[in-house]
N, C-alpha and C positions, 0 to 999 in steps of 0.2 A: 685660778684662770680668773682670764681681766670679766671686767663688767661687759656683753655683749653691745654694741649699738644695735637702735631698734632699725625695721627692715623700715623702708620708703613704701606711705601705704595702710603700718600699723600702728598699730594704738595699747592700753593698756591690755583695750578688752581684744583681744588676742582669743582665740577659741577651737574647738577643730574647725578641722578641716581648710586652716592656714597654714600657710609654709615659711616655720620660721626660721632666719639668718641661723647662721652655723653653732653662736653659741647658746643661742636659744636653745637646737634641736640637741649640743651635746650633754643640754639639762636633761630632756626630754627622753633625753638615755637612761638619763641618770638618773631619775626619780619614776620612767613605768607610765601607762597612760592616766593616774590619777594627776599629775598633772596637764596633761594635754592643753584642758581648758587656758592653764596661762599659756607656757610657751609655743601652740599649733600641731599638728601632728606629725613625724616626722618623713619626711625626705624618700620616694618610692626607693634610693639606693641603700639607705640608710632602714627596709623597712624590714629584712632579712637579721641582721644585726638587731632592733627592737624583741621582733618577733622569739630569738637564740635569747635576750634575755632577761622576758618574759617568761618562759620558759622555766628558768631557775627559779628567777625571784620574784616569782606570783607565787611562789609555790611561800613566803615569808606569812607566818597566823598574824603577824599585829597586823594584813591587810585587812583583814577581818574582823578587825579590833576596829577597825578606821572608816571600813564601811565603805572599801574595794572590792569590787569583783577581780576575782582572780581570775585567768586564764586556768584552762583544763588544761590536764593533767593527759599521757598519751594513757593511763587505766581510768578517765572517767569520759564521761560523755556530753556532749554539748552542741550548739550551733555549728558551731562555726567549723574549717575544716582540720584535722584526724591533732593534735598534736605529737610533736615528732619522738621517735622513742630514744636512749638513751646513745644506742648507737649514731642516729638523726641528727641528733644535737652538735656531742662529740666533732661528729664531719663539716657540718657551719660552724661551730669558734674556730677550727684550725682554720678550716678557708678568707672567715674573716674579722677575726683579732689577730692584730702579736701577740709574740708567742705569748710578752710578762702577763697579759688579760686571759687567753686561754689558760697561763697558772694558775692565778688568782679563782678563776671559775671553776676547775676543777678540783679548786680547791674547799671554793664552794657546795661544790655538790659535793664531795665525799665527805667532810668531815660538818659544816651548817644545816646540808640536812639530810644525807646519810642513806644519797641515793646509789647505794650497794650495786645497784648492775654495772657496775661504771667497773669493779675489781670483780664480779661475779659470772659476767654476760662471755661465755667465751669469743662472739661478736664484739663484744667493749674492749675485749683485750688483746683480740689480732691487731686494733689500730689504736689506741692507744699511747701517748707518749711518756715514756716511764720518769718519775720522779720521785722526788722523798716521801711529795705530799699523796700519791697514790702507793709507797711505797709499805708506807702507811696502813689506806688502807688495809693492804693487802698481808698485812703481822695481825690486822683487828678480822677479819673476815675469814681468813679462808680456814677457816674449821669447817664451814659452810660448803668448801670448794670441794667438788667432785674430782677423782683423778684425771681428767683431762687440764678442768678447770687450771685445776693447781700446778699445771706444768705450764700452763700456756703465765701462769701469773710470778713463778720463778722468773721466768723472760724479763719482766721490770725489776725486781730484786738484785738480779746480776746485773742489769746496767745501772741500776744508780749505786753500792755496791763497790762495782767499776768502778763508777766516775768522784765517790766518796775517798773512797783507796790514794788514788787519783791527786786528790786535791791534799788529804790530809799527811802522804810520805815524803815531798818538802817538807814541811813543817815538823815531822820529826825530826830528817837527817841534821835537819838546818840545828832542831835543840842539844843532839847527841854529836855533832860533831868533835867541838873540844872550843873552848874559849880562845880568846887574844892572845898575846903573848905579847911583852914592851921588844922585843927582838927583832928586831930584825926579819926577811926575808930575801931574798930572790926572787923564788919562786912567785912574777905577775897574775895570782889569782884576782878576777873583779872584787871575790865577798875578802876580800884578805885588804887591799887598799888603805893604807894608812892620810886619807885628807887633811889633815891636821902637819902630818910631816912635808908631804910634798910638798905641799901648802907652804913651808916657815924656809924646805931649803930654796923656793922659785922664786922669795919679794925681789930678788937683788935682778929679775928680769919684769916687777913691773913695766907696764908702758903706758901711766899715766892722760898720754892724750888720744888712746883708744880703751882708755880705762879696760885691760887686758891684761891676764896673768898670761906668761910664757916656763913654759914645766919642760921644762931638759932631762928632767929625772923620777919616773912619778918612785915611788918609791910602797911597800906590802911589808903588815905584820906577817905573823911565823903566827902557829895554831899551839899552842900545848893540848896533848893532846890526855882525855879523861883515862884519869887514873880509873876501874867501877870495882870494885870491894861489893861483891854479892849485893844485891838486892830483892824481896818481894812489893811487888807490887799486886796488891788485891782489888778488885771492883765488882764490888758488890752492889747488882739491875736491879731496880723498883720495874718489872713487867704487867704493873697494873698498868691501863686504857692510858690513861695523862700520860705515859713518862713512855711513849713510842718513840718518840723523838733520840729521849734518853739513851733506851736498849739499841739504838738501832749503832748513835755513833760513837755507846764502849762498844760494839763488837767490832764497827773497825780499825777505832784506836787503839785495841788488842791484837788487832788483827796487821798493824803497823808495830804493836811493841814487839812484840814476839818475839823470840830468837837476838832479840840486843842483848851479846857481854854486855857480862854483870846484873842484867838482868829476868829474875823469873814473875810470870805476870800471869796472876787466875783472875778468873773472868766465872759468876755466879752469877746468877738470877732468879727472884724470889717473888713468891707472893706468900700463902698460907705456907708456900715447904719453899723449898730451897734446892736449885737446879741449879748441882757442877759442870760449868759447860768448858771447861779448858781447854779438855782432849778435843772440839769443837773450835778453838781457836785460827789454826791457819782456816778454817771453808767457812767464813762467815755468809757465807751465801747458804748452806747449808743449816747453821750454828743458828742460823734469824726467822726459817724454816722450821726451826724446831721451838722455838719462845710460845707464849699463850699469850695473848696480853689477856688482862682482866681479871678480876673476885678481887680475892680482899685482899690484906697485906698484914707479913709479922716481921718487922722489921728487925727486931730482936732478934730472934729468931737465924736471920739472916748474918746476924752482926754477932754472937755467937760463935757461927758457922766461920767463919769469914776469923776467929782466934784462934780456930781451933786450926789454922793452915797457917799461921803464923810461926819462924820456924829464928830468925836472930831478931826479936819487935826493933831494934836502933838502929836495921835496918827494914822496917817492911813503912807501906805506904796503902796503909787502907784505904780504898777514897769510894762512898755510901750516896750513890746513885739515884736520889729520891725525892718525890715533894713531900717527903717527914707525913705523912696523916697515917701515924699510926694507927692502927685496923687489933692490933695486942695488950699486952700491957708496956706502954712509958717510963711507966720510974726501971725496967724491966734492960729497956732498952741503954737509959740513960745510964744505968748501972755498970753495961755490957760497953756502950763506947770508953768510960771513964775510967773503968778493969785496963781495956789497950792503953790508951793513955797514958798512967800510973807507970808501966812495963816500957813505956818506949818509943809506941810505936805513932808517926803520924796519922793524922786520923783528918780526912776530909769531908766532911756531908757536900755537897754539891746540890742542890734544888734544880741543875738543870746542866749537860750536853751536850749541846747541837752552833749547829756553824750562829745563832741567832742567841744562844745564853741567856734566856728571858725567860728566869722560872716565875715556875705559880707556887705558891708551896704553903704549910702551917709553920707559920715565924713562932708560933707557940711551941711546941717542939721543935726546933729549930733550934732556936734562944737556948734553949734547954740543954743541949748537942755543946752547946756552945760553950756553956759556962760547963759542960763537963771535959772542956780541952780539945772538943772537934775544930776545926778550924772550917766554916762557912761560908757558901757561896752559893756563885752557880759558875761554871768555864767551860768555856770552848773546846776542842779534842786537842787544840796546836796548843792552847795553854798548858793546857794537864801534863804536853807534850814537857814540857817547856819547864814545868816546877817539877817534872822527877830528874830530869834531867840537871838539873841546878844539887836534888836529893842525890842523884849520887855523884855529881861531883865534887860533891862534898870529904 
């Protein structure tokens, strides 16, 4: 944001009652009423925006520590007009802000301030726009929902899963389509366009004055079909609360990979117990409605269960998707991973599997598993599909 110019007639002593210029007004909306003596009050057309922001960010406990009086919420009394309910607030922000701002506000409401009415109140669920933030919130709170609310929440799950499947399937198809061959092809497909050969063949038609290259004939690659020896992909997914995003993307990834020739996919969720969800992989909505986020974590038990599924170690990828905060025996976990690696399996330790691949994990435990032979990192679902395709193509 550029430094705003001072409005005419305003000096450093701007205070309540003065009307700020546009730049100062944006800062006032960002910083809240505590900045009013420096920025002036918002103009009437921004009063509703200010009220909507105050309803949410006025809950910040840091305000009280700084001596800032926060506005009353719908559950609290006050001398002013009654505060809006979560339903009214959602209606307001969808009317007042652009889509990307609404998504951020909804995310903060659910994840930062724990306003559970957004996913447990039927009136709210009927209005809310499905998003990954709300899907994560549904997975965390569905055990609190009665059957009527649960049915409304399923709409969010179905909508977001449909969006994720549509986004990931092209990546999976591209990863498993086959590799380019050196042989030319007469089939003119854009994805097989041979740029270098086309340019070389057209250099005789270059026009220096116009700096233009005339292409007399476009050239294309052929593709080799992957020869696939049967492989196994075993996804072991930590369903602790912090891993909600990875659980969602693991379910969608497994659904996209299911049924591919030469690949047998398993999906296993775990906390202190292990639940094999492979039978539900073809229906990721139902699968996610079965997941119970939260609780303790016994990663070693999950890895041992995964080891029991291995049919041909040298044709097996075990993807352990977890934050590596082991609630069980770390030495037992390290021993289980080392055993898989020594028998020839490829072990991936993924601290994140979502669209951002932004990991938060126990580096000490992750480091020990890396020393035991696991490949530790973070991946997007598309990159995992590429990794699996590369192994199957060998």
